[in-house]
C-alpha positions as semicolon CSV with decimal commas, in nm:
position;residue;x (nm);y (nm);z (nm)
1;M;-2,223;1,106;2,835
2;S;-2,345;1,438;2,735
3;S;-2,409;1,561;2,357
4;D;-2,380;1,925;2,441
5;S;-2,140;2,074;2,221
6;T;-1,944;2,245;2,393
7;R;-1,868;1,947;2,587
8;G;-1,836;1,683;2,321
9;I;-2,016;1,383;2,249
10;F;-1,795;1,207;2,472
11;Q;-1,563;1,279;2,753
12;I;-1,190;1,206;2,820
13;G;-1,197;0,903;3,085
14;D;-1,547;0,731;2,915
15;V;-1,515;0,377;2,854
16;L;-1,743;0,308;2,548
17;N;-1,888;-0,073;2,561
18;N;-1,678;-0,177;2,832
19;T;-1,394;-0,181;2,584
20;Y;-1,256;0,172;2,444
21;K;-1,134;0,459;2,731
22;I;-1,123;0,783;2,577
23;D;-0,794;0,940;2,604
24;K;-0,756;1,254;2,404
25;V;-0,992;1,441;2,139
26;L;-0,865;1,454;1,783
27;G;-1,055;1,691;1,656
28;R;-1,454;1,823;1,585
29;G;-1,633;1,917;1,291
30;G;-2,014;1,962;1,210
31;T;-2,125;1,647;1,185
32;S;-1,897;1,417;1,359
33;E;-1,609;1,411;1,630
34;V;-1,263;1,169;1,665
35;Y;-1,099;1,108;1,966
36;R;-0,785;0,867;2,050
37;A;-0,890;0,581;2,244
38;K;-0,743;0,261;2,393
39;S;-0,899;-0,064;2,427
40;E;-0,892;-0,203;2,803
41;I;-0,887;-0,585;2,658
42;S;-0,597;-0,572;2,387
43;G;-0,417;-0,218;2,480
44;R;-0,466;-0,126;2,114
45;V;-0,442;0,268;2,037
46;V;-0,721;0,363;1,789
47;A;-0,940;0,652;1,647
48;L;-1,296;0,659;1,714
49;K;-1,533;0,866;1,453
50;A;-1,864;0,951;1,649
51;L;-2,171;1,093;1,469
52;R;-2,302;1,357;1,671
53;T;-2,641;1,285;1,853
54;E;-2,909;1,495;1,601
55;F;-2,712;1,255;1,330
56;S;-2,709;0,908;1,486
57;R;-3,074;0,829;1,382
58;N;-3,017;0,979;1,029
59;E;-2,997;0,701;0,760
60;D;-2,789;0,948;0,523
61;F;-2,518;0,971;0,819
62;L;-2,589;0,633;0,919
63;A;-2,495;0,547;0,536
64;L;-2,187;0,723;0,570
65;M;-2,053;0,567;0,867
66;T;-2,168;0,229;0,692
67;R;-1,954;0,308;0,385
68;E;-1,617;0,421;0,581
69;E;-1,673;0,066;0,760
70;D;-1,679;-0,091;0,406
71;M;-1,350;0,032;0,355
72;R;-1,188;-0,229;0,585
73;E;-1,205;-0,505;0,269
74;I;-0,948;-0,269;0,126
75;R;-0,614;-0,368;0,279
76;H;-0,298;-0,137;0,217
77;D;-0,077;0,063;0,454
78;A;-0,134;0,384;0,240
79;I;-0,502;0,378;0,370
80;V;-0,639;0,387;0,700
81;R;-0,792;0,053;0,845
82;Y;-1,126;0,073;0,920
83;Y;-1,289;-0,215;1,151
84;D;-1,658;-0,134;1,241
85;N;-1,935;0,072;1,361
86;Q;-2,070;0,039;1,703
87;R;-2,338;0,188;1,906
88;T;-2,335;0,280;2,281
89;D;-2,642;0,218;2,518
90;D;-2,738;0,606;2,489
91;G;-2,759;0,582;2,093
92;H;-2,450;0,729;1,964
93;V;-2,272;0,561;1,708
94;Y;-1,894;0,553;1,645
95;L;-1,628;0,378;1,389
96;V;-1,355;0,212;1,530
97;M;-1,019;0,292;1,286
98;D;-0,659;0,259;1,318
99;Y;-0,499;0,531;1,496
100;V;-0,231;0,722;1,289
101;D;0,003;0,918;1,485
102;G;0,212;1,195;1,260
103;P;0,163;1,571;1,140
104;G;-0,123;1,611;0,860
105;L;-0,025;1,794;0,512
106;D;-0,257;2,039;0,622
107;R;-0,007;2,127;0,943
108;K;0,278;2,102;0,697
109;L;0,113;2,348;0,440
110;K;0,062;2,591;0,762
111;D;0,392;2,561;0,826
112;G;0,522;2,710;0,492
113;G;0,479;2,430;0,265
114;M;0,762;2,092;0,162
115;S;0,989;2,039;-0,064
116;A;0,960;1,911;-0,398
117;D;1,139;1,572;-0,333
118;D;0,911;1,494;-0,016
119;L;0,609;1,586;-0,215
120;M;0,719;1,357;-0,501
121;I;0,746;1,089;-0,235
122;I;0,402;1,156;-0,080
123;G;0,276;1,131;-0,400
124;K;0,403;0,805;-0,484
125;R;0,240;0,653;-0,175
126;V;-0,103;0,816;-0,216
127;A;-0,119;0,704;-0,554
128;E;0,005;0,339;-0,449
129;G;-0,313;0,397;-0,177
130;L;-0,548;0,494;-0,474
131;V;-0,437;0,203;-0,679
132;A;-0,578;0,004;-0,445
133;A;-0,914;0,197;-0,349
134;H;-0,976;0,242;-0,738
135;A;-0,934;-0,167;-0,774
136;K;-1,225;-0,174;-0,536
137;N;-1,400;0,079;-0,739
138;I;-1,392;0,332;-0,446
139;V;-1,327;0,685;-0,520
140;H;-1,219;0,932;-0,202
141;R;-1,352;1,218;-0,371
142;D;-1,231;1,447;-0,071
143;L;-0,863;1,390;-0,125
144;S;-0,706;1,754;0,040
145;P;-0,421;1,847;0,299
146;D;-0,590;1,751;0,603
147;N;-0,704;1,404;0,448
148;I;-0,311;1,301;0,433
149;I;-0,146;1,202;0,717
150;L;0,262;1,162;0,769
151;R;0,257;0,837;0,993
152;N;0,587;0,955;1,252
153;G;0,665;1,234;1,014
154;D;0,759;1,020;0,748
155;P;0,686;1,140;0,350
156;A;0,750;0,759;0,281
157;D;0,457;0,650;0,543
158;A;0,138;0,855;0,433
159;V;-0,211;0,755;0,488
160;I;-0,468;0,854;0,354
161;I;-0,812;0,883;0,608
162;D;-1,149;0,979;0,627
163;F;-1,333;0,824;0,332
164;G;-1,684;0,968;0,467
165;I;-1,787;1,065;0,152
166;A;-1,651;0,824;-0,069
167;K;-1,825;0,679;-0,362
168;D;-1,884;0,336;-0,481
169;T;-1,844;0,349;-0,834
170;N;-1,992;0,011;-0,901
171;P;-2,267;-0,015;-1,174
172;G;-2,611;0,046;-0,953
173;A;-2,413;0,190;-0,654
174;E;-2,576;0,528;-0,474
175;T;-2,364;0,806;-0,439
176;I;-2,385;0,862;-0,067
177;V;-2,555;1,197;0,056
178;G;-2,737;1,193;-0,265
179;N;-2,617;1,429;-0,594
180;E;-2,508;1,687;-0,343
181;F;-2,160;1,833;-0,432
182;A;-1,901;1,609;-0,229
183;G;-1,520;1,760;-0,128
184;K;-1,378;2,086;-0,068
185;Y;-1,382;2,363;-0,325
186;A;-0,998;2,416;-0,295
187;Y;-0,915;2,088;-0,396
188;A;-1,226;1,937;-0,624
189;A;-1,173;1,864;-0,983
190;P;-1,406;2,084;-1,209
191;E;-1,637;1,790;-1,301
192;Q;-1,730;1,764;-0,910
193;L;-1,920;2,101;-0,919
194;S;-2,144;1,945;-1,176
195;G;-2,218;1,613;-1,009
196;Q;-1,979;1,393;-1,201
197;T;-1,690;1,181;-1,031
198;D;-1,476;0,938;-1,104
199;A;-1,124;0,798;-1,018
200;R;-0,984;1,105;-1,244
201;A;-1,143;1,349;-0,936
202;D;-0,919;1,177;-0,719
203;I;-0,577;1,246;-0,951
204;Y;-0,709;1,602;-0,964
205;A;-0,735;1,670;-0,584
206;L;-0,403;1,476;-0,538
207;G;-0,217;1,703;-0,784
208;A;-0,383;2,039;-0,645
209;M;-0,319;1,909;-0,289
210;L;0,054;1,846;-0,384
211;L;0,074;2,188;-0,522
212;S;-0,063;2,369;-0,292
213;T;0,151;2,198;-0,007
214;F;0,486;2,300;-0,199
215;R;0,335;2,658;-0,218
216;G;0,243;2,663;0,125
217;K;-0,116;2,778;0,105
218;A;-0,436;2,662;-0,060
219;P;-0,548;2,692;-0,450
220;N;-0,716;3,065;-0,510
221;I;-1,053;2,937;-0,613
222;G;-1,225;3,264;-0,596
223;N;-1,463;3,487;-0,387
224;N;-1,803;3,371;-0,514
225;P;-1,949;3,109;-0,711
226;M;-1,921;3,263;-1,055
227;E;-1,524;3,290;-0,939
228;V;-1,498;2,946;-0,857
229;V;-1,647;2,782;-1,158
230;Q;-1,433;3,027;-1,384
231;K;-1,130;2,937;-1,176
232;K;-1,178;2,605;-1,199
233;S;-1,179;2,596;-1,609
234;E;-0,850;2,734;-1,574
235;P;-0,510;2,521;-1,564
236;L;-0,315;2,572;-1,211
237;D;-0,040;2,807;-1,202
238;T;0,270;2,601;-1,171
239;T;0,514;2,873;-1,263
240;G;0,808;2,830;-1,044
241;V;0,740;2,469;-0,963
242;P;1,061;2,243;-0,998
243;E;1,054;1,916;-1,249
244;P;0,938;1,672;-1,219
245;L;0,702;1,814;-0,981
246;K;0,559;2,032;-1,217
247;S;0,522;1,864;-1,515
248;L;0,338;1,589;-1,266
249;V;0,080;1,830;-1,148
250;D;0,048;1,974;-1,472
251;R;-0,054;1,631;-1,599
252;M;-0,288;1,544;-1,305
253;T;-0,504;1,858;-1,310
254;Q;-0,590;1,912;-1,615
255;P;-0,971;2,082;-1,613
256;D;-1,078;1,869;-1,885
257;R;-1,064;1,496;-1,721
258;E;-1,008;1,354;-2,073
259;H;-0,626;1,485;-2,083
260;R;-0,576;1,417;-1,732
261;L;-0,372;1,123;-1,645
262;Q;-0,647;0,830;-1,645
263;T;-0,566;0,641;-1,362
264;A;-0,376;0,651;-1,022
265;Q;-0,159;0,407;-1,191
266;A;-0,044;0,633;-1,466
267;V;0,014;0,863;-1,207
268;L;0,262;0,583;-1,041
269;E;0,430;0,527;-1,381
270;E;0,432;0,914;-1,409
271;I;0,680;0,941;-1,065
272;I;0,871;0,649;-1,136
273;A;0,939;0,793;-1,481
274;P;0,860;1,168;-1,494
275;Q;0,813;1,344;-1,818
276;P;0,792;1,674;-1,945
277;M;0,456;1,847;-2,009
278;V;0,328;1,917;-2,331
279;S;0,322;2,273;-2,401
280;A;0,033;2,436;-2,639
281;A;0,353;2,618;-2,853
282;I;0,498;2,310;-2,890
283;E;0,212;2,020;-2,921
284;P;-0,101;2,113;-2,924
285;D;-0,281;1,789;-2,914
286;L;-0,322;1,732;-2,600
287;E;-0,451;1,350;-2,602
288;D;-0,117;1,228;-2,728
289;M;0,047;1,393;-2,411
290;D;0,063;1,067;-2,216
291;R;0,287;0,922;-2,496
292;T;0,491;1,186;-2,646
293;I;0,786;1,290;-2,527
294;I;0,918;1,650;-2,568
295;A;1,254;1,796;-2,567
296;P;1,279;2,129;-2,389
297;K;1,247;2,388;-2,669
298;S;1,480;2,409;-2,956
299;V;1,568;2,066;-3,001
300;T;1,721;1,923;-3,288
301;K;1,657;1,566;-3,330
302;Q;1,943;1,338;-3,365
303;P;1,837;0,945;-3,376
304;V;2,178;0,866;-3,432
305;V;2,436;1,153;-3,363
306;E;2,761;1,143;-3,549
307;P;3,037;1,405;-3,486
308;V;2,946;1,738;-3,590
309;K;3,173;1,830;-3,875
310;V;3,216;2,195;-3,896
311;V;3,330;2,381;-4,227
312;A;3,489;2,715;-4,220
313;K;3,381;2,941;-4,496
314;S;3,577;3,273;-4,614
315;P;3,444;3,532;-4,611
316;A;3,276;3,544;-4,304
317;P;2,884;3,643;-4,373
318;Q;2,750;3,957;-4,162
319;V;2,594;3,835;-3,878
320;Q;2,207;3,886;-3,903
321;K;1,981;3,952;-3,597
322;T;1,770;3,613;-3,503
323;E;1,417;3,620;-3,559
324;P;1,231;3,618;-3,275
325;K;0,996;3,300;-3,341
326;K;1,334;3,094;-3,486
327;S;1,445;2,826;-3,252
328;R;1,791;2,832;-3,100
329;G;1,856;2,512;-3,277
330;A;1,812;2,726;-3,623
331;V;2,085;2,964;-3,478
332;I;2,378;2,725;-3,326
333;P;2,502;2,679;-3,672
334;V;2,508;3,022;-3,789
335;L;2,717;3,120;-3,448
336;G;2,943;2,845;-3,468
337;V;3,023;2,941;-3,867
338;L;3,099;3,302;-3,745
339;A;3,302;3,226;-3,488
340;I;3,488;3,012;-3,678
341;A;3,513;3,222;-3,974
342;A;3,671;3,494;-3,709
343;L;3,884;3,305;-3,483
344;G;3,989;3,001;-3,678
345;G;3,789;2,638;-3,741
346;G;4,073;2,398;-3,561
347;A;4,105;2,650;-3,225
348;Y;3,743;2,670;-3,194
349;V;3,670;2,309;-3,259
350;S;3,960;2,180;-3,019
351;G;3,822;2,427;-2,714
352;A;4,183;2,603;-2,709
353;L;4,004;2,913;-2,707
354;D;3,713;2,899;-2,476
355;G;3,876;3,048;-2,176
356;L;3,879;3,352;-2,413
357;L;3,556;3,328;-2,566
358;G;3,337;3,223;-2,341
359;P;3,024;3,013;-2,399
360;K;3,003;2,886;-2,706
361;Y;2,614;2,783;-2,746
362;P;2,312;2,994;-2,646
363;F;2,213;3,008;-2,297
364;E;1,936;2,833;-2,156
365;E;1,796;2,908;-1,813
366;S;1,603;2,581;-1,740
367;Y;1,897;2,339;-1,782
368;T;1,724;2,036;-1,816
369;L;1,853;1,680;-1,912
370;V;1,676;1,336;-1,933
371;A;1,840;1,019;-2,010
372;S;1,650;0,672;-1,960
373;R;1,559;0,314;-2,070
374;S;1,215;0,203;-1,930
375;E;1,108;-0,144;-1,814
376;S;0,994;-0,218;-2,195
377;G;1,346;-0,138;-2,325
378;L;1,262;0,204;-2,473
379;A;1,594;0,432;-2,437
380;Q;1,603;0,797;-2,518
381;A;1,811;1,102;-2,408
382;V;1,636;1,436;-2,408
383;G;1,738;1,809;-2,319
384;F;2,045;2,025;-2,341
385;V;2,411;1,882;-2,314
386;P;2,736;2,151;-2,296
387;S;2,954;2,001;-2,550
388;Q;2,949;1,779;-2,857
389;N;3,138;1,516;-2,628
390;A;2,843;1,499;-2,407
391;Q;2,603;1,510;-2,689
392;N;2,782;1,251;-2,921
393;T;2,880;0,997;-2,585
394;L;2,495;1,001;-2,475
395;A;2,382;0,946;-2,865
396;T;2,615;0,680;-2,884
397;L;2,502;0,490;-2,542
398;I;2,140;0,529;-2,635
399;A;2,192;0,416;-2,996
400;Q;2,340;0,083;-2,893
401;E;2,015;0,065;-2,685
402;G;1,789;0,112;-3,027
403;G;1,688;0,434;-2,883
404;T;1,667;0,822;-3,018
405;T;1,813;1,106;-2,880
406;E;1,683;1,510;-2,889
407;L;1,975;1,683;-2,741
408;T;2,029;2,041;-2,792
409;L;2,380;2,193;-2,756
410;A;2,376;2,471;-2,481
411;S;2,519;2,645;-2,180
412;G;2,357;2,723;-1,880
413;D;2,424;2,808;-1,526
414;I;2,586;2,502;-1,397
415;T;2,877;2,364;-1,240
416;P;3,189;2,317;-1,454
417;T;3,170;1,907;-1,374
418;W;2,838;1,872;-1,490
419;E;2,920;1,729;-1,775
420;A;3,107;1,481;-1,639
421;D;2,897;1,427;-1,329
422;V;2,620;1,335;-1,537
423;L;2,802;1,101;-1,788
424;R;2,923;0,910;-1,487
425;L;2,581;0,850;-1,332
426;V;2,415;0,737;-1,649
427;D;2,737;0,482;-1,677
428;T;2,664;0,403;-1,330
429;V;2,296;0,297;-1,397
430;D;2,251;0,182;-1,745
431;H;2,334;-0,163;-1,660
432;L;1,970;-0,197;-1,534
433;P;1,656;-0,323;-1,690
434;E;1,492;0,027;-1,588
435;W;1,686;0,392;-1,546
436;R;1,673;0,728;-1,556
437;V;1,870;1,048;-1,463
438;L;1,683;1,359;-1,486
439;A;1,924;1,659;-1,417
440;D;1,796;1,988;-1,367
441;G;2,021;2,232;-1,320
442;D;2,241;2,160;-0,999
443;R;2,017;1,877;-0,906
444;V;1,977;1,521;-1,009
445;R;1,716;1,263;-0,959
446;I;1,809;0,902;-1,007
447;T;1,595;0,564;-1,056
448;G;1,613;0,241;-1,129
449;L;1,510;-0,094;-1,107
450;T;1,691;-0,394;-1,029
451;Y;1,560;-0,773;-0,920
452;D;1,897;-0,829;-0,726
453;K;1,835;-0,716;-0,359
454;A;2,202;-0,687;-0,279
455;E;2,239;-0,487;-0,591
456;Q;1,980;-0,232;-0,477
457;R;2,161;-0,186;-0,115
458;N;2,488;-0,154;-0,281
459;L;2,380;0,092;-0,569
460;T;2,196;0,324;-0,356
461;T;2,492;0,314;-0,112
462;A;2,711;0,384;-0,394
463;L;2,528;0,699;-0,547
464;K;2,482;0,890;-0,215
465;Q;2,853;0,942;-0,214
466;V;3,034;1,266;-0,296
467;D;3,306;1,124;-0,502
468;M;2,993;0,974;-0,730
469;I;2,705;1,261;-0,757
470;G;2,989;1,542;-0,812
471;A;2,841;1,870;-0,747
472;F;2,481;1,757;-0,747
473;E;2,214;1,767;-0,517
474;A;2,094;1,419;-0,559
475;V;1,759;1,228;-0,484
476;I;1,814;0,831;-0,516
477;Q;1,558;0,567;-0,555
478;I;1,637;0,225;-0,676
479;D;1,334;-0,003;-0,650
480;L;1,329;-0,362;-0,655
481;G;1,135;-0,544;-0,932
482;P;0,948;-0,639;-1,038
483;R;0,727;-0,356;-1,082
484;I;0,428;-0,572;-1,119
485;L;0,428;-0,905;-0,947
486;S;0,179;-1,130;-1,062
487;A;-0,013;-1,343;-0,811
488;G;0,060;-1,686;-0,998
489;A;0,456;-1,604;-0,927
490;V;0,356;-1,598;-0,559
491;N;0,110;-1,930;-0,605
492;Q;0,429;-2,097;-0,752
493;I;0,635;-1,986;-0,435
494;L;0,335;-2,116;-0,184
495;A;0,303;-2,456;-0,372
496;G;0,667;-2,553;-0,268
497;H;0,579;-2,521;0,095
498;Q;0,243;-2,655;0,142
499;N;0,261;-2,930;0,389
500;C;-0,021;-2,870;0,582
501;G;-0,317;-2,790;0,324
502;E;-0,374;-2,505;0,108
503;L;-0,169;-2,184;0,125
504;D;-0,353;-1,906;-0,050
505;V;-0,273;-1,532;-0,143
506;V;-0,527;-1,318;-0,010
507;D;-0,721;-1,048;-0,187
508;A;-0,465;-1,067;-0,497
509;P;-0,487;-0,784;-0,769
510;L;-0,615;-0,877;-1,115
511;A;-0,363;-0,661;-1,246
512;G;-0,121;-0,805;-0,998
513;Y;0,082;-0,629;-0,707
514;P;0,242;-0,311;-0,752
515;N;0,542;-0,203;-0,598
516;A;0,476;-0,100;-0,221
517;S;0,143;-0,304;-0,224
518;Q;0,089;-0,606;0,013
519;V;0,127;-0,930;-0,013
520;I;-0,088;-1,155;0,221
521;V;-0,098;-1,495;0,255
522;A;-0,278;-1,700;0,484
523;G;-0,320;-2,093;0,567
524;R;-0,131;-2,325;0,796
525;V;0,195;-2,493;0,788
526;A;0,318;-2,816;0,992
527;D;0,635;-2,658;1,148
528;I;0,789;-2,314;1,237
529;A;1,088;-2,442;0,973
530;T;0,846;-2,430;0,686
531;R;0,676;-2,077;0,783
532;V;1,054;-1,950;0,801
533;A;1,171;-2,090;0,470
534;L;0,852;-1,953;0,332
535;S;0,878;-1,608;0,477
536;D;1,284;-1,593;0,331
537;E;1,174;-1,728;-0,011
538;L;0,886;-1,461;-0,042
539;T;1,052;-1,177;0,098
540;E;1,351;-1,210;-0,168
541;S;1,115;-1,275;-0,462
542;I;0,849;-1,025;-0,392
543;G;1,074;-0,687;-0,411
544;D;0,941;-0,344;-0,275
545;R;0,660;-0,518;-0,125
546;D;0,528;-0,563;0,209
547;L;0,448;-0,946;0,311
548;V;0,182;-0,997;0,565
549;L;0,212;-1,377;0,640
550;E;-0,136;-1,509;0,826
551;V;0,037;-1,837;0,861
552;D;-0,052;-2,042;1,129
553;V;0,226;-2,324;1,256
554;L;0,044;-2,613;1,407
555;N;0,197;-2,980;1,408
556;P;0,212;-3,286;1,179
557;T;-0,026;-3,432;1,425
558;L;-0,303;-3,172;1,359
559;C;-0,221;-3,165;0,982
560;L;-0,258;-3,518;0,919
561;V;-0,594;-3,513;1,086
562;D;-0,722;-3,212;0,940
563;S;-0,641;-3,325;0,573
564;V;-0,940;-3,607;0,664
565;L;-1,165;-3,388;0,857
566;P;-1,470;-3,308;0,616
567;N;-1,508;-2,981;0,494
568;A;-1,849;-2,932;0,738
569;P;-2,022;-2,635;0,861
570;Q;-1,963;-2,510;1,212
571;A;-2,270;-2,541;1,461
572;A;-2,166;-2,266;1,716
573;V;-2,072;-2,524;1,945
574;D;-1,808;-2,334;2,199
575;V;-1,534;-2,475;2,387
576;E;-1,444;-2,298;2,687
577;F;-1,123;-2,317;2,903
578;R;-1,088;-2,262;3,255
579;V;-0,810;-2,332;3,517
580;G;-0,862;-2,588;3,778
581;P;-0,882;-2,609;4,090
582;D;-1,087;-2,279;4,112
583;N;-1,252;-2,254;3,767
584;T;-1,099;-1,947;3,669
585;V;-1,193;-1,848;3,313
586;N;-0,937;-1,885;3,073
587;S;-1,032;-1,672;2,737
588;S;-0,706;-1,662;2,595
589;G;-0,640;-2,070;2,621
590;H;-0,282;-2,049;2,672
591;F;-0,177;-2,290;2,969
592;F;0,175;-2,317;3,150
593;V;0,362;-2,641;3,276
594;G;0,216;-2,721;3,585
595;E;-0,144;-2,617;3,520
596;N;-0,462;-2,813;3,520
597;P;-0,667;-2,737;3,218
598;V;-1,078;-2,751;3,251
599;I;-1,242;-2,783;2,920
600;D;-1,611;-2,744;2,869
601;V;-1,833;-2,809;2,570
602;V;-2,131;-2,587;2,512
603;I;-2,391;-2,736;2,281
604;P;-2,613;-2,473;2,129
605;S;-2,965;-2,470;2,178
606;E;-3,023;-2,568;1,803
607;I;-2,875;-2,932;1,874
608;T;-3,109;-3,142;2,035
609;D;-3,039;-3,498;1,907
610;G;-2,784;-3,711;1,750
611;Y;-2,386;-3,770;1,882
612;L;-2,104;-3,549;1,987
613;F;-1,733;-3,660;1,981
614;V;-1,468;-3,450;2,155
615;S;-1,100;-3,512;2,090
616;A;-0,770;-3,351;2,158
617;L;-0,533;-3,368;1,890
618;D;-0,140;-3,287;2,025
619;V;0,193;-3,213;1,936
620;S;0,318;-3,524;2,019
621;G;0,111;-3,753;1,715
622;N;-0,144;-3,865;1,991
623;V;-0,512;-3,806;1,999
624;F;-0,727;-3,801;2,299
625;H;-1,040;-3,874;2,327
626;L;-1,267;-3,698;2,576
627;L;-1,614;-3,753;2,452
628;P;-1,682;-4,066;2,475
629;N;-1,430;-4,262;2,660
630;L;-1,454;-4,559;2,928
631;L;-1,512;-4,275;3,174
632;L;-1,785;-4,098;2,980
633;K;-1,941;-4,333;2,735
634;D;-2,319;-4,213;2,646
635;N;-2,256;-3,952;2,395
636;S;-2,630;-3,854;2,298
637;V;-2,718;-3,527;2,240
638;T;-3,055;-3,661;2,471
639;T;-2,833;-3,797;2,761
640;L;-2,617;-3,518;2,736
641;R;-2,899;-3,225;2,806
642;G;-3,081;-3,496;3,058
643;G;-3,401;-3,273;2,971
644;S;-3,250;-2,927;2,934
645;D;-3,350;-2,653;2,659
646;G;-3,141;-2,392;2,556
647;P;-2,770;-2,424;2,532
648;V;-2,576;-2,669;2,798
649;S;-2,257;-2,690;2,927
650;I;-2,092;-3,034;2,941
651;R;-1,730;-3,092;3,122
652;V;-1,513;-3,332;2,920
653;A;-1,178;-3,249;3,118
654;H;-1,198;-3,176;3,505
655;S;-1,017;-3,020;3,773
656;L;-0,749;-3,236;3,965
657;A;-0,962;-3,221;4,289
658;D;-1,294;-3,331;4,111
659;A;-1,166;-3,650;3,938
660;A;-0,976;-3,748;4,274
661;D;-1,224;-4,051;4,296
662;G;-1,125;-4,197;3,927
663;T;-1,479;-4,107;3,762
664;K;-1,324;-3,823;3,559
665;L;-1,112;-3,729;3,333
666;A;-0,806;-3,465;3,418
667;F;-0,466;-3,400;3,283
668;V;-0,193;-3,137;3,385
669;V;0,043;-2,975;3,136
670;D;0,393;-3,121;3,157
671;D;0,696;-3,029;2,916
672;S;0,667;-3,358;2,717
673;A;0,466;-3,198;2,413
674;L;0,446;-2,866;2,442
675;G;0,279;-2,605;2,181
676;K;-0,047;-2,613;1,989
677;T;-0,346;-2,880;2,054
678;K;-0,681;-2,874;1,880
679;I;-0,990;-2,939;2,044
680;I;-1,200;-3,094;1,789
681;V;-1,600;-3,149;1,819
682;L;-1,773;-3,308;1,585
683;H;-2,143;-3,374;1,536
684;S;-2,326;-3,651;1,340
685;G;-2,660;-3,812;1,307
686;E;-2,538;-4,153;1,388
687;Q;-2,240;-4,299;1,571
688;I;-1,942;-4,246;1,380
689;F;-1,695;-4,532;1,539
690;D;-1,786;-4,892;1,603
691;G;-1,769;-4,920;1,976
692;L;-1,511;-4,670;2,170
693;R;-1,215;-4,557;2,071
694;P;-0,907;-4,602;2,298
695;T;-0,865;-4,315;2,517
696;T;-0,531;-4,258;2,348
697;E;-0,421;-4,331;1,971
698;S;-0,210;-4,215;1,748
699;A;-0,326;-4,001;1,490
700;G;-0,255;-4,202;1,199
701;G;-0,507;-4,440;1,353
702;Y;-0,783;-4,181;1,440
703;A;-0,743;-4,057;1,054
704;N;-0,777;-4,386;0,921
705;A;-1,075;-4,459;1,117
706;L;-1,241;-4,119;1,036
707;G;-1,167;-4,097;0,663
708;E;-1,383;-4,381;0,602
709;R;-1,702;-4,205;0,783
710;V;-1,675;-3,844;0,761
711;G;-1,985;-3,828;0,510
712;I;-2,218;-3,874;0,808
713;I;-2,049;-3,567;0,990
714;K;-2,294;-3,276;1,022
715;S;-2,084;-3,030;1,180
716;L;-1,737;-2,943;1,282
717;D;-1,644;-2,695;1,553
718;S;-1,275;-2,705;1,691
719;R;-1,075;-2,427;1,889
720;I;-0,697;-2,456;1,989
721;L;-0,537;-2,469;2,322
722;T;-0,177;-2,378;2,339
723;T;0,088;-2,507;2,643
724;A;0,424;-2,348;2,690
725;Q;0,657;-2,299;2,971
726;K;0,634;-2,018;3,217
């Protein structure tokens, strides 16, 4: 294989290490190339990242590849799955990872960008991945549109790739490639220019990436180093970006990282329950921005709003020009009094003259209303409403829940049914433990949380109906709770299904599982019914989380014997399967009815003395002793070796032809006990049993006899043989 840069490191059709066949070039960079390949063994499609020849023996670049390999410990659907590094015979190093099929955000950016709603979905998905990475103290440091792939083009299935310059933030960990700058200038956080990197750099990069993908062009960072430094010290221009994306990007991309959203979890919470960005004109103390909800400008606070009493005054005062610095909140009562004095308080309040007079309240271009209740029970309504009826209705609702309102009477570019539509939507979701209605002009975003899967489905369907959303363009997201699921809650469920040893959660987050994360359960159960029941209960209880069951179904016999087997180490005794009569290798261990399994036990060179015991435990509850037995009585390692050094293969189950003389053990698969049979190899320093065990006995009898002698067992190796109908 040539390493000529014009030809590429590998060529289409190359098979690497007798396994991966190259079928496509995915990309080429200055130090590495990425290929799509297919495993000739499993058929799995993977991506291979290969270092160019000149870097394959460079310790710094090998460290980069090793760091990416270490990412395999992070299991999350939003992060590409890494496997391991391999080296070809001619010295090329490549990393095996999952192949993610779909466009990158860089392609979406070049095609003109994406909608704000889709980018909110992508932001949530990527933030979930960052929560998983940061929990392992891994900072990406190079988040940019080309490092986010939309699997099958779905924004909700975005995947972070290329952790090649990721940094381990554990104390004492080294920064890959020394102290050099890592990351693309356009998306890098300001502090990265001076070599300072922590999780907040990823938050900045994600915000900058969302902004650039919305606009369809990369951020303007200047034309020379001085301009880059200057630009990075300034907030990104989010003019024209709709809410809630605008406030989200503003909070994520503050130049001073102390004033940024501080964690990926905080980003998730902001997406779930977005809040307006604090402006300097309203609240100069940015340190309070994460805990202060700022209403749109000119807000009149009304903790509990009573119906407004309007008193007519005569004679009417002369209309005065409003000072530019005064808020609309101060202007409203003046205008109201003038109108009443001129046209009569009764007609004005009743609305009888609205058709003649037009809007009674000041016009607001950015007409936004947010009504919500958080999972902690904090309720509030903030923004603009078109009438005192809407103001009073919302104030009463929020007050009943112990919350406050900051509502301003204003007119705007809204539909005639805006008020009725908003109040109907709020009324539909306000029974949820957590809900939020964000109305922005003619668009509405409704989020909520329920603990009932049927309600999630029904409510989501109902809220998408035209008669429910009215004239709004709606985005609906009702999540299934809880927001954070504790590992303890999962373990409680597992305890009720343990009938074959312990069931365990794998890599459970210390702070609990956030929504959209994976819950991985490993272990064994005695039957398929238990596995189904376990899956059903977990699925019903874990909410919007993916369930991965790495749970093997054994059988009561295997579980019984497993319960008394010692916790002994493995000794690398290999169990090999073949198919008689021609001794064809069967690496899968799967046999069908009518086939003749041949079983070899390979004694490693390290085992030179003691005794071997080989048994087969099948689904019928029987134990078959393959060594020693009446046909092969001597199980001492010295005798079995016959004076040979190194690995020695001992056949414990023969082909029918070899066993025809009755001196050897052989068997054929029938349909009486199909399923998993476990081959167990025990090594001990002395005989485990007094005399020979019968060739066949019950699992209970074997377990009792074994349980008394487990203390003398030095090692335990095993392999599963599976039988089935064709």
